[in-house]
C-alpha positions in Angstrom: 31.9 -66.4 42.0 28.0 -65.5 41.8 25.8 -65.3 45.1 24.0 -68.8 45.3 20.7 -67.2 45.1 21.9 -65.6 41.4 22.4 -68.2 40.6 19.3 -70.7 41.6 17.4 -67.6 40.6 18.5 -67.7 36.7 17.9 -70.8 36.4 14.3 -70.7 38.2 14.4 -72.7 41.0 13.4 -70.1 43.7 10.2 -70.4 44.8 9.9 -68.5 48.0 11.7 -67.6 50.6 11.9 -65.9 54.4 14.2 -63.2 55.1 15.8 -63.0 51.4 18.0 -59.4 51.8 19.9 -61.6 54.7 19.8 -64.9 53.4 21.8 -63.6 50.2 23.9 -62.0 52.8 24.8 -64.6 54.5 26.1 -66.3 51.1 28.1 -63.7 50.6 29.4 -64.1 53.3 31.0 -67.8 54.1 30.1 -71.1 53.7 26.5 -71.8 54.8 25.2 -75.1 55.3 21.9 -76.0 54.7 19.5 -79.0 54.6 17.1 -81.1 52.5 15.0 -83.4 53.8 14.0 -87.0 52.0 11.7 -89.1 53.5 12.2 -93.0 53.0 8.8 -93.8 51.6 10.4 -96.3 48.9 13.6 -98.0 48.2 14.4 -95.2 45.3 14.0 -91.0 44.7 11.5 -90.2 41.7 11.9 -87.5 39.8 10.0 -85.2 42.2 13.0 -85.5 43.8 15.4 -84.1 41.4 14.9 -80.7 41.6 15.6 -80.7 45.2 18.9 -82.5 44.2 20.0 -80.6 41.5 19.3 -77.2 43.6 21.9 -79.1 46.2 23.7 -79.8 43.8 24.4 -76.2 42.8 24.7 -75.0 46.4 27.2 -77.0 47.0 29.1 -76.2 43.5 28.6 -72.1 45.1 30.8 -73.5 48.4 28.1 -74.1 50.7 28.3 -77.6 52.3 25.0 -79.7 51.6 22.8 -82.0 54.4 21.0 -84.4 53.2 18.4 -85.7 55.7 16.8 -88.7 55.5 13.5 -89.6 57.1 14.1 -92.2 59.5 12.5 -90.9 62.5 9.4 -89.2 60.1 9.1 -91.9 57.6 7.5 -93.3 60.2 4.7 -91.0 60.9 4.4 -90.1 57.2 3.7 -86.6 55.9 0.6 -84.7 55.1 1.3 -82.8 52.6 -0.6 -83.0 49.2 -2.2 -86.2 51.1 -5.9 -86.7 51.4 -5.8 -90.2 52.7 -3.5 -91.6 55.5 0.1 -92.9 54.4 0.7 -96.2 54.7 3.0 -96.8 58.2 6.3 -98.7 57.4 8.1 -100.8 59.3 11.0 -99.6 61.3 12.9 -102.3 58.7 11.1 -101.0 55.4 12.8 -97.1 56.4 16.2 -98.9 57.0 16.2 -100.4 53.9 14.9 -98.0 51.6 17.4 -95.7 53.3 20.2 -97.4 52.2 18.9 -97.3 48.7 18.2 -93.7 48.9 21.9 -92.8 49.8 23.2 -94.7 46.9 21.1 -92.8 45.0 22.5 -89.1 46.7 26.2 -90.1 45.9 25.7 -89.6 41.6 25.0 -85.9 42.6 27.2 -84.8 45.9 30.0 -84.3 46.5 31.2 -87.1 50.0 35.0 -86.4 50.1 35.8 -85.8 53.3 38.7 -83.9 52.6 36.7 -80.5 51.3 34.9 -78.6 53.8 31.9 -78.2 52.6 31.6 -81.9 51.6 27.9 -83.6 51.4 27.2 -85.7 54.8 23.9 -87.5 55.5 22.4 -87.5 58.3 19.3 -90.0 59.6 16.8 -88.0 61.9 15.9 -91.9 64.1 19.4 -90.7 65.3 17.2 -88.4 67.4 13.6 -89.1 66.9 13.5 -92.7 67.8 15.0 -92.3 71.0 13.0 -88.7 72.1 11.5 -88.6 75.5 7.7 -87.4 74.6 7.7 -85.4 77.8 9.9 -84.0 77.7 9.8 -83.0 73.8 6.2 -81.5 74.8 7.6 -80.0 77.3 10.7 -78.3 75.0 9.2 -77.5 71.6 5.3 -78.3 71.5 4.8 -75.6 74.3 6.1 -73.3 71.2 3.8 -74.1 68.7 0.5 -72.6 68.5 -2.4 -75.5 67.0 -4.3 -72.9 66.0 -1.8 -71.7 64.0 -1.1 -75.1 62.4 -4.3 -75.8 61.3 -4.5 -72.9 59.0 -1.0 -74.3 57.5 -1.8 -75.7 53.5 -0.2 -78.6 54.2 -3.4 -79.9 57.0 -6.2 -78.0 55.4 -7.5 -80.5 52.6 -7.0 -83.2 55.2 -9.0 -81.7 57.9 -11.8 -82.7 55.5 -10.9 -86.2 55.3 -9.8 -86.5 59.0 -6.3 -85.7 60.2 -5.0 -88.3 62.7 -3.3 -86.9 65.8 -0.3 -89.1 64.4 0.2 -87.0 61.0 -0.6 -83.8 63.2 2.7 -84.4 64.9 4.9 -84.7 61.8 5.5 -80.5 61.6 6.8 -80.5 65.2 9.2 -83.7 64.1 10.4 -81.4 60.9 11.0 -78.5 62.9 12.7 -80.2 65.7 14.7 -81.8 62.5 16.2 -78.3 61.8 16.7 -77.5 65.3 19.2 -80.0 66.2 20.9 -79.7 62.7 21.5 -76.6 63.9 23.0 -77.2 67.2 24.9 -80.7 65.7 26.0 -79.2 62.4 25.4 -75.1 62.7 22.9 -75.5 59.9 21.2 -72.0 59.1 19.4 -73.3 56.0 16.4 -75.7 55.4 15.5 -76.2 51.3 12.9 -78.1 50.0 9.5 -78.1 47.4 7.5 -75.5 47.7 4.9 -78.1 49.3 6.8 -77.9 52.2 6.8 -74.5 53.1 4.5 -74.4 56.0 6.8 -77.1 57.7 10.1 -75.0 56.8 8.5 -71.9 58.3 7.5 -73.7 61.4 11.2 -74.9 61.8 13.1 -71.9 60.8 10.5 -69.6 63.6 11.2 -72.4 66.1 15.1 -71.7 65.6 14.7 -67.8 66.7 12.3 -68.2 68.9 14.2 -70.8 70.8 17.4 -69.8 70.3 17.3 -66.6 68.7 19.6 -67.0 65.7 19.2 -66.8 62.7 17.4 -69.7 60.6 16.4 -70.0 56.8 13.3 -71.2 54.3 13.8 -71.4 50.8 11.7 -73.5 48.8 11.9 -74.2 45.1 9.6 -74.6 42.3 7.6 -77.6 41.5 8.9 -80.0 38.7 5.5 -78.6 36.3 4.6 -78.8 32.5 3.6 -75.3 30.8 0.0 -75.0 31.9 0.6 -76.3 36.0 0.8 -80.5 35.1 2.8 -82.1 37.1 5.3 -83.6 35.3 7.1 -86.9 36.1 4.0 -89.4 35.1 4.2 -91.8 32.6 2.1 -94.6 31.3 3.9 -97.6 33.8 3.4 -94.6 36.8 6.3 -92.2 38.5 9.4 -91.5 36.8 11.9 -93.5 38.9 15.7 -92.6 39.3 16.5 -96.3 39.7 17.0 -98.3 36.7 14.9 -101.6 37.6 12.0 -99.1 38.4 11.9 -97.2 35.5 14.9 -98.3 32.3 17.5 -95.7 31.4 16.0 -95.9 27.9 12.9 -95.3 28.8 13.8 -91.8 31.3 15.4 -90.5 28.4 12.4 -91.3 25.9 10.1 -89.3 28.7 12.7 -85.9 28.3 13.2 -86.7 24.5 9.0 -86.2 24.0 8.3 -82.8 26.4 6.3 -80.3 25.4 8.2 -77.8 23.0 7.4 -74.8 26.0 9.1 -76.5 28.3 12.0 -77.6 27.0 14.3 -74.4 28.2 12.7 -74.6 31.6 13.5 -78.2 32.2 17.2 -77.1 30.6 17.7 -74.9 33.5 16.4 -76.6 36.3 17.5 -80.4 35.5 20.7 -79.8 33.6 24.5 -78.5 34.8 24.5 -76.9 31.2 25.5 -72.7 31.0 22.6 -70.7 30.8 23.9 -69.5 27.7 23.7 -72.5 25.7 20.1 -73.1 28.1 18.9 -69.6 26.4 20.4 -70.9 22.7 18.4 -74.5 23.1 15.9 -72.6 24.5 15.1 -70.0 21.9 14.9 -72.9 19.0 11.5 -72.9 16.9 10.1 -75.6 15.0 11.9 -78.3 13.8 15.2 -77.1 15.2 14.0 -77.6 19.1 14.7 -81.7 18.7 18.1 -80.5 19.2 17.4 -79.7 22.4 15.0 -82.5 23.3 17.7 -84.5 22.5 20.6 -82.2 24.3 17.8 -82.3 27.1 16.9 -86.0 27.4 20.8 -87.0 27.3 21.4 -84.3 29.9 19.7 -85.7 32.2 20.0 -89.3 31.3 23.3 -89.0 32.4 23.2 -87.1 35.5 21.0 -89.9 36.8 22.1 -93.2 35.1 25.7 -92.7 34.0 27.6 -91.5 30.9 27.2 -94.7 29.4 23.7 -95.6 29.8 22.7 -92.3 28.5 24.8 -93.0 25.4 23.0 -96.4 24.9 19.7 -94.6 25.3 20.5 -91.8 22.9 21.6 -95.0 20.3 18.8 -96.9 21.2 16.5 -93.9 20.4 17.8 -92.8 17.1 18.1 -96.3 15.8 14.4 -96.7 16.2 13.7 -92.7 14.8 16.0 -94.1 12.0 13.9 -97.4 11.2 16.3 -99.9 12.4 14.7 -100.2 15.6 17.7 -102.2 17.0 19.1 -100.7 19.6 20.1 -102.7 22.5 18.7 -100.8 25.2 15.2 -101.0 23.4 12.6 -101.9 26.6 12.3 -105.9 26.1 9.8 -109.0 27.1 11.4 -112.0 27.0 8.7 -114.9 26.0 8.6 -118.3 26.4 7.7 -120.5 24.2 4.3 -121.9 26.2 3.3 -118.9 26.9 3.5 -119.1 23.4 1.8 -121.9 23.0 -1.4 -121.1 25.7 -1.6 -117.4 23.8 0.0 -116.0 20.9 -2.1 -112.8 20.2 -0.6 -109.7 20.2 -2.6 -108.4 22.3 -1.3 -110.6 25.1 2.4 -109.5 25.0 1.1 -106.0 24.8 -0.1 -106.1 27.9 2.1 -108.8 29.3 5.3 -106.2 28.3 3.3 -103.0 29.9 3.6 -101.0 26.1 -0.1 -101.5 27.1 -2.0 -101.2 30.0 -4.0 -104.6 29.5 -5.5 -106.4 26.8 -8.1 -104.5 25.6 -6.6 -101.7 26.1 -3.7 -103.3 23.6 -7.1 -104.5 20.9 -8.2 -100.7 20.7 -5.0 -99.5 20.4 -4.4 -101.8 17.4 -8.1 -101.5 15.5 -7.3 -97.7 16.3 -3.9 -97.8 13.5 -1.4 -97.0 16.6 0.8 -99.9 16.9 3.3 -101.0 14.2 5.4 -103.4 13.3 8.3 -102.6 10.7 6.1 -100.5 8.2 3.3 -102.0 8.6 0.4 -101.4 11.1 -1.1 -104.1 12.4 -4.5 -103.5 12.5 -6.4 -106.9 13.3 -6.9 -107.3 17.8 -5.9 -111.0 16.9 -3.1 -110.8 15.4 -1.0 -113.5 16.1 3.3 -114.4 16.3 5.2 -117.4 15.9 8.3 -118.1 17.7 9.8 -117.3 14.3 9.3 -113.7 14.3 10.6 -113.6 18.4 14.2 -115.3 17.7 17.0 -114.0 16.6 16.8 -110.2 17.5 13.1 -110.3 18.2 10.1 -108.3 17.2 9.5 -105.0 17.7 6.6 -103.4 17.7 6.1 -99.5 17.9 2.9 -98.0 20.1 2.2 -94.3 18.5 4.8 -92.6 16.9 8.1 -92.8 19.6 7.3 -95.8 22.2 9.6 -98.8 20.9 9.7 -102.1 22.4 11.2 -105.4 21.8 9.8 -108.9 22.4 12.3 -112.0 22.4 12.4 -115.5 22.7 13.5 -116.7 26.1 
């Protein structure tokens, strides 16, 4: 079997790594226990977490043991990395609720079978951080950190200009202490995560090496960016969540179906389990043939996140829509009451209600510019009204632009 580093590098995951030769050797010599941290700032993971999760799955398939560390303790502080403002401070109840939801999502990607030596584990750092004695912590861990060095870290630089609280300044120490605890409890020698965590991860590996004189490593993954450097996973409706209640499988599928041609091969390597020979074949397709690769990408990613049944339903719906039928069962749907229609039956109001457009004004502008279609007819009158009869049965399907479909049905 290939070395795990070779697998991750071929698929495009690796960004930075400490003591690369030594880590490569450790992967060759036996099972490596590693961890990735997830701060529970919401009750769902989003696409920004997806690359670290996929990397964890690849490492587990290569024979290594993953720990998904839930930040039930660090989540009470908030990671300042990449933030210009202080994060909202969550209550213990909020955090515990979010952790429970995230745990259920993790089980879609990792094997938690306790019969297997490299079974995945979910651990919550609240187990040791919420009861930590601060004086003992400062004497035992804080003494090993240089404030001067910490202030040069990228995760603090941009916050210094706006104001960095002492609460957030503790985050690096807490995350480093997590690595130390996991090393003591489970023999964990590697922390993995997004490249925006590089400073925090370096400090954790360094803490173990300095305090216990043992090997410890940090490995970061590429962030999910477009070919021209923009962050992927942002839609008109917000973040691309992994929870079907926050982002419907159809919308999720359509996002990947519509990625730029230049990003298809990278996404296939990072976001699917397809063999790399197939990734390269699909990525080499040109012009209209690239649509096959996008269709495979959308199906595979949706299957991983929402299951095969949801992926097939989204695919059938998309094909029905693009084929002109527009009657797929998982097309995003908004229910409208007769009372709502009686109060205001303008189509622009419905478009805003269904979040097809961001506001009534945005809907009117879209219609005036010829971007709204019902069947084969462009609707350009901003005062176009909808009747109850149009919403009966299978409802009224509208198309915004070329690729966004939405159904309105009568309650």
